C-alpha angles and dihedrals in degrees: 000000000000090000090058090047090052091049090050091048090049090049092048090051092049093047090049091051090048091053090050090049090047092052090048092051091047089053091049090048091051091049090051091050090053091048091049091052091050091048091050090051090049091050091049091050092048090048090054091048090050091052091049091049091049089053091048090048092052091048091050091049091054093045091049091052092048089053091059108277114141095202099089103019095124093051091048093050090050091049092049091048090050091051091048090052090050091050091048090050091051091049090050090050091050091049093055 
């Protein structure tokens, strides 16, 4: 009977160690989820900053061309023509 008791004690110890390991892994998993969420938020913020900087860059390119730079003249003319078409479309919509 003592052999069975020893086996049961050994099993209880192993199960107890498994529960401790499980709790530890659950904690690590939760920490990783929090870190993943923070990383996703950081990526989203950086993406928004990149888009804002791209817009600023395009605006600066157009302003630079309007000030006399020949580098981006074609792009600026296309942008101005596009804006004029949009304005004409809005005027036509208001007229109807």
